[in-house]
C-alpha positions as CSV (number, residue, x, y, z in Angstrom):
1,M,-0.3,0.2,0.0
2,S,1.8,3.2,-0.9
3,I,1.0,7.0,0.3
4,K,-0.7,7.9,-3.1
5,G,-2.5,5.0,-3.1
6,I,-3.7,6.1,0.3
7,V,-4.2,9.3,-0.5
8,I,-6.4,8.8,-3.5
9,I,-8.7,6.7,-1.7
10,L,-8.9,9.0,1.2
11,I,-10.3,12.1,-1.3
12,S,-12.5,9.1,-2.7
13,I,-14.2,8.3,0.6
14,V,-15.0,12.5,1.1
15,L,-16.8,13.2,-2.1
16,T,-19.2,10.0,-1.9
17,S,-19.8,11.0,1.4
18,L,-20.3,14.4,0.5
19,S,-22.2,13.8,-2.4
20,Q,-24.1,11.2,-0.2
21,V,-25.2,14.6,2.2
22,L,-26.0,16.6,-0.7
23,L,-28.2,13.9,-2.2
24,K,-30.0,14.0,1.4
25,L,-30.3,17.9,1.5
26,S,-32.1,17.3,-2.0
27,S,-34.2,14.7,-0.8
28,N,-35.5,17.1,1.6
29,R,-36.5,19.9,-0.1
30,E,-39.6,21.1,-2.2
31,Y,-39.9,20.8,-5.8
32,K,-42.8,22.5,-7.9
33,K,-42.0,19.5,-10.7
34,P,-41.2,15.9,-10.5
35,I,-38.6,16.7,-12.5
36,Y,-36.9,19.1,-10.6
37,E,-36.9,16.2,-7.9
38,Y,-33.7,14.9,-10.5
39,L,-32.3,17.7,-12.0
40,N,-31.3,20.3,-9.6
41,I,-27.9,21.9,-8.5
42,Y,-27.9,18.5,-5.7
43,V,-27.9,15.8,-7.6
44,I,-26.1,16.8,-11.0
45,F,-23.5,18.5,-9.1
46,S,-23.3,14.4,-6.2
47,Y,-23.6,12.0,-9.4
48,A,-20.4,14.4,-11.3
49,M,-18.6,13.6,-8.2
50,F,-19.7,9.9,-7.7
51,F,-18.2,10.5,-11.5
52,V,-14.9,11.2,-10.3
53,T,-15.0,8.9,-7.4
54,M,-15.2,5.5,-9.9
55,L,-12.3,7.5,-11.6
56,L,-10.6,7.7,-8.8
57,N,-11.0,4.1,-7.4
58,T,-9.6,3.4,-10.3
59,M,-6.7,5.3,-9.9
60,A,-6.2,4.0,-6.6
61,L,-6.6,0.2,-8.1
62,K,-2.6,0.7,-9.0
63,H,-1.6,1.4,-4.8
64,I,-4.0,-0.5,-3.4
65,S,-5.7,-4.0,-4.0
66,L,-8.8,-4.5,-4.2
67,K,-10.0,-5.8,-0.8
68,S,-8.0,-3.4,1.0
69,I,-10.8,-0.5,-1.2
70,Q,-13.9,-1.8,-0.1
71,V,-12.6,-2.0,3.4
72,F,-11.5,1.6,3.6
73,M,-14.7,3.4,1.7
74,S,-16.3,1.5,5.1
75,L,-14.9,4.9,6.8
76,S,-17.6,7.1,4.1
77,Y,-19.7,5.7,7.1
78,L,-18.2,7.7,9.7
79,F,-17.6,10.5,7.7
80,I,-21.1,10.7,6.8
81,L,-22.4,10.4,10.5
82,I,-20.3,13.8,10.9
83,L,-21.0,15.5,7.8
84,S,-25.1,14.2,8.7
85,K,-24.6,16.4,12.0
86,I,-23.2,19.3,11.0
87,I,-24.3,20.1,7.6
88,L,-27.7,17.9,8.5
89,K,-28.2,18.9,11.9
90,E,-28.9,15.0,13.0
91,K,-29.1,13.5,15.6
92,I,-26.4,11.1,16.7
93,T,-27.2,8.0,18.4
94,K,-25.7,5.8,20.4
95,N,-27.1,2.8,17.5
96,K,-25.0,4.8,15.6
97,I,-22.0,5.8,18.1
98,L,-21.7,1.8,18.5
99,G,-21.9,0.9,14.5
100,N,-19.0,3.6,13.9
101,I,-16.9,2.1,15.9
102,I,-17.4,-1.3,15.2
103,I,-17.0,-0.5,11.6
104,A,-13.7,1.3,12.6
105,L,-12.3,-2.1,14.8
106,G,-13.1,-3.7,11.9
107,I,-10.9,-1.9,9.4
108,I,-8.4,-1.3,12.5
109,I,-8.4,-5.2,12.3
110,F,-8.0,-5.2,8.8
111,N,-4.6,-3.8,8.4
112,I,-2.9,-5.2,11.4
């Protein structure tokens, strides 16, 4: 595993998390026409970030094994938890914290 690969996958994780939060922001809004639920700046930007994430994941495969990338992508749950609290003002429950601790422990154990 190279530092370059880790940096690429971390950028990918952040973009994935941000795009999920943007999609949630979009779904929380009311639109005059149903088509605008799918054609608005949040959705378009989110899917653009998903596309960039796909490219970054492909680049990361040159430096990190596929199984490692998939394990690292689990970090997106932690980022989404934090971003949903900051941006969406969602409540962080004990179960969410426990779930994220289990995910983090799994990542640590995988990389030992």
